[in-house]
N, C-alpha and C positions, 0 to 999 in steps of 0.2 A: 468499589475497589479496595482490598485491603494489598498494598504493595504490589502492583501489578510490575511485570520485570521488563515490560516492553512498550512503548507506547508506538500507535499505527496511525501517522500524518497519511486523512485525506483528503486532497483536495478535491472541491465541488464544484463544476461549471455547467448549469443547465441542464442535466443527463438525469433525470427525477429516475429512468426505468430501470438504467446500471446502478445508478448510486444505490435505489431499496436491494435491488438481488446482493449488488456487493457486500452490503450493512448485514442484509437476513442472515448468506452465508456466513459472513465472521464471525454473528453474535450466536449461529448455530453449531459452527463446527470451531470456536475458538472459547476455550476456560477464561469467562470472566475476572478470574483472580488472576491470572498470566498477565492481562492487556487491557490499555486503556485506551480510551480510542478517540482521537480527534479529526472531525470534518470545517473545511477552511469552506470556504463559500466564498467565490469569488466574483459576487455584486450580481449571481442567478439572475434575480427580479423574476423570476419563475417559482413553479409551484414544487421544485425543488427545495427549496429554503424551506417554505412553510413544516414541510414531509422531518427535514431537518431540525427544524423548532419543537417540532415535536416527540422525537427522540429525545428520551430519559439517560440512556446508556451515553450517550457522546456525549464529547463537551468542543462545541458550536461556535468557531469562528467565523464571525462572517466581515470578510474587510473589503473595501471600497477599491473599485478598481483606478488606477492613476493614468495620466493623458498619455502616460508613454507607453502604457504594458503592453507586449506583443503575449500571443499564449505562452511562448517558452517562458517568458518573465514574467506572469500572472502565474506560474504554476512554481515557481522556485522564489516568487513576495508570497508566495503560501504557504509552500514551505517553512518560508525563513522564522516567518511569522508564529507560522506551529514549535520552532526548536525553543522557542522561549517561555512556552509552556511545560515540556518538560521535563519530569522528577526523576523518570525511570535511566536505569543503566543500558540498557538496546531501546534504539527507531527502526521503523519501520513506515518506512516510504512508499504509498502504495493508489494505485490507480481507482477508482472508481469502476473498472472495467476487470479489476483482479475478483474471482471469484472461489473462492475457497469452499475446498470440494471434500476434506479428509481431516477428519477430529485432531490428526498428529501431526501439523503440517505445522505450527507454529516448533512445535518440538526438535523435529528436526531442523527448524531453520538454529533454533537454538544449540543443538548438540556440536552442529558443526560451529558456530563460533564460539562456543567453552570447549572448543579444542586445545587450544592451544593459547597465551594473552597476546600472541605477534597479528591473531586477525584480528581486523576492523572489520570486515562487513561478510555479511554472505549472501544471496542473491537464489532468485530460482528462473528458470528457462522460460519463453514465452511461448507457451500451442499456440501455435496457428498451422491451416497448411499451407503446405507450398505449392507453387503454382506451377501445370503440370512438367514446365520445362526444363526446369531445376528439381522434380521429385526426386532424380538419378544422382545429383549431387551431390557429393559428400561436405559434411559438415565438421570442422573440427569441433572436438570437446575438449574441457580439461577437471579433470576432480581429482582434489588433493594435490597437487603438480603434474603429474602425470597425463601425458596430452594422448591421446586415441579418437580415431574417426570416426562418423557412423553416415548413414546414406539417405 
């Protein structure tokens, strides 16, 4: 990889099927010159670790479980460990159940964060179905500091 601008940090714990899909889609829809991918395995001890070891386009960090680990603490420690390896200007934290589906996805995020020097982070909405009872419940959104409501 020649001078990527973003490092994606992806903690993994026993999620072989979604991890495969996440990484395949990330590779398919992302310019490899723009991104470095670090996957942190949280002591999975399953087939997902074997799979990750076979990938040449990622940097794999194997993190051993600590006695006081909880799911959220394990995730945070994985990100902290990977942050030590980051050399790019931008960092992207992803879950293994994040599926990239458009070739311009990274450019959209970069365009937003590079608009002004005071912007420290950007993100995307989680797409999911609302339970029937909440279908018509309005949800406040904001974009560029302007609030609006969607149903």
